[in-house]
C-alpha atoms as a printed R data frame, in Angstrom:
   type eleno elety resid chain resno       x       y       z
1  ATOM     1    CA   MET     A     1  -8.226   7.672  19.961
2  ATOM     2    CA   ALA     A     2 -10.183   5.565  17.334
3  ATOM     3    CA   THR     A     3  -9.230   1.803  17.485
4  ATOM     4    CA   THR     A     4  -9.623   1.477  13.626
5  ATOM     5    CA   PRO     A     5  -9.129   3.930  10.670
6  ATOM     6    CA   GLU     A     6 -12.938   3.633   9.999
7  ATOM     7    CA   GLN     A     7 -13.798   5.191  13.343
8  ATOM     8    CA   SER     A     8 -11.353   8.114  12.989
9  ATOM     9    CA   ASP     A     9 -12.698  11.675  13.091
10 ATOM    10    CA   PHE     A    10  -9.920  12.959  10.856
11 ATOM    11    CA   ILE     A    11 -10.777  13.974   7.436
12 ATOM    12    CA   SER     A    12  -7.588  12.958   6.174
13 ATOM    13    CA   ILE     A    13  -8.378   9.239   6.859
14 ATOM    14    CA   GLN     A    14 -12.144   9.204   6.028
15 ATOM    15    CA   ARG     A    15 -11.712  10.395   2.628
16 ATOM    16    CA   PRO     A    16  -9.595   7.671   1.208
17 ATOM    17    CA   ILE     A    17 -11.682   5.196   2.938
18 ATOM    18    CA   LYS     A    18 -15.019   6.481   1.811
19 ATOM    19    CA   ALA     A    19 -13.524   6.756  -1.912
20 ATOM    20    CA   ALA     A    20 -12.140   2.944  -1.626
21 ATOM    21    CA   LEU     A    21 -15.750   1.815  -0.364
22 ATOM    22    CA   ARG     A    22 -17.145   3.556  -3.472
23 ATOM    23    CA   GLY     A    23 -14.485   1.679  -5.686
24 ATOM    24    CA   GLU     A    24 -12.727   5.149  -6.476
25 ATOM    25    CA   GLN     A    25  -9.232   6.603  -6.006
26 ATOM    26    CA   PRO     A    26  -9.308   9.780  -3.844
27 ATOM    27    CA   LYS     A    27  -7.938  12.681  -5.476
28 ATOM    28    CA   GLU     A    28  -5.416  13.365  -2.894
29 ATOM    29    CA   LEU     A    29  -3.924  10.078  -3.935
30 ATOM    30    CA   ASP     A    30  -3.290  10.601  -7.718
31 ATOM    31    CA   ASN     A    31  -1.439   8.043  -9.895
32 ATOM    32    CA   GLU     A    32   1.578  10.429 -10.271
33 ATOM    33    CA   ARG     A    33   2.044  10.681  -6.849
34 ATOM    34    CA   LEU     A    34   2.077   7.030  -5.873
35 ATOM    35    CA   ASN     A    35   3.074   5.735  -9.234
36 ATOM    36    CA   LEU     A    36   0.177   3.086  -9.226
37 ATOM    37    CA   THR     A    37  -2.533   2.372 -11.490
38 ATOM    38    CA   THR     A    38  -5.911   2.888 -10.268
39 ATOM    39    CA   GLU     A    39  -6.679  -0.722 -10.701
40 ATOM    40    CA   ASN     A    40  -3.727  -1.744  -8.448
41 ATOM    41    CA   TRP     A    41  -4.728   1.221  -5.888
42 ATOM    42    CA   LEU     A    42  -7.835  -0.117  -5.430
43 ATOM    43    CA   ARG     A    43  -6.840  -3.863  -5.138
44 ATOM    44    CA   LEU     A    44  -4.292  -2.844  -2.521
45 ATOM    45    CA   CYS     A    45  -7.065  -0.836  -0.672
46 ATOM    46    CA   ASN     A    46  -9.490  -3.797  -0.596
47 ATOM    47    CA   GLU     A    47  -7.109  -6.762  -0.109
48 ATOM    48    CA   PHE     A    48  -3.986  -5.430   1.434
49 ATOM    49    CA   GLY     A    49  -4.166  -7.930   4.493
50 ATOM    50    CA   LYS     A    50  -4.388 -10.648   1.979
51 ATOM    51    CA   LEU     A    51  -1.550  -9.620  -0.326
52 ATOM    52    CA   PHE     A    52   0.904  -8.851   2.159
53 ATOM    53    CA   LYS     A    53   1.696 -10.281   5.576
54 ATOM    54    CA   GLY     A    54   4.712  -7.895   6.432
55 ATOM    55    CA   ALA     A    55   6.442  -5.053   4.807
56 ATOM    56    CA   ALA     A    56   5.149  -3.844   1.643
57 ATOM    57    CA   GLY     A    57   6.704  -1.632  -1.421
58 ATOM    58    CA   ASN     A    58   8.305  -1.913  -4.664
59 ATOM    59    CA   LEU     A    59  10.913  -4.558  -4.774
60 ATOM    60    CA   GLN     A    60  13.907  -2.418  -4.374
61 ATOM    61    CA   TYR     A    61  12.478  -0.846  -1.105
62 ATOM    62    CA   LEU     A    62  11.483  -4.488   0.192
63 ATOM    63    CA   THR     A    63  14.796  -5.775  -0.416
64 ATOM    64    CA   SER     A    64  16.289  -2.993   1.333
65 ATOM    65    CA   TYR     A    65  14.287  -3.417   4.206
66 ATOM    66    CA   CYS     A    66  14.868  -7.168   4.463
67 ATOM    67    CA   GLU     A    67  18.563  -6.290   4.446
68 ATOM    68    CA   SER     A    68  18.271  -3.785   7.219
69 ATOM    69    CA   MET     A    69  16.163  -6.361   9.228
70 ATOM    70    CA   GLU     A    70  18.818  -9.226   8.459
71 ATOM    71    CA   ARG     A    71  15.934 -11.040   6.867
72 ATOM    72    CA   SER     A    72  17.298 -13.837   4.333
73 ATOM    73    CA   ARG     A    73  13.955 -14.215   2.706
74 ATOM    74    CA   ARG     A    74  12.014 -11.227   0.985
75 ATOM    75    CA   GLN     A    75   8.292 -12.404   2.034
76 ATOM    76    CA   GLY     A    76   5.698 -10.944  -0.382
77 ATOM    77    CA   ALA     A    77   8.439 -10.164  -3.175
78 ATOM    78    CA   ALA     A    78   6.144 -11.588  -5.835
79 ATOM    79    CA   ASN     A    79   3.338  -9.635  -4.828
80 ATOM    80    CA   ALA     A    80   5.748  -6.673  -4.475
81 ATOM    81    CA   GLN     A    81   6.689  -6.835  -8.046
82 ATOM    82    CA   ARG     A    82   3.197  -7.562  -9.260
83 ATOM    83    CA   TRP     A    83   1.136  -4.789  -7.570
84 ATOM    84    CA   PHE     A    84   4.083  -1.964  -7.169
85 ATOM    85    CA   GLY     A    85   5.999  -2.799 -10.098
86 ATOM    86    CA   ASP     A    86   9.301  -0.832 -10.308
87 ATOM    87    CA   LYS     A    87   7.905   2.640 -10.158
88 ATOM    88    CA   ALA     A    88   5.997   2.742  -6.825
89 ATOM    89    CA   THR     A    89   8.467   5.033  -4.626
90 ATOM    90    CA   TRP     A    90   7.422   3.850  -1.033
91 ATOM    91    CA   CYS     A    91   7.302   1.100   1.630
92 ATOM    92    CA   LEU     A    92   5.235   0.228   4.656
93 ATOM    93    CA   PRO     A    93   7.318  -1.604   7.168
């Protein structure tokens, strides 16, 4: 088992990594499916660890996640709104 995504032999992981390194968005991850602009998708790929230290997703999903974890503060709420907006339909805990 690979210790990092870059070391993975799985093509489904390698395609997005290679596309991100070229500054492109993989065809499998089109804007309609993720509801993200290409600019936001690339920024999230390249700087995700700088932008988010915990859960990530749109504000609605982040709020729901924090409530379920009984957290009184939504860490990353400003970045959630900025990068995911209201249309992104997913969350990463």
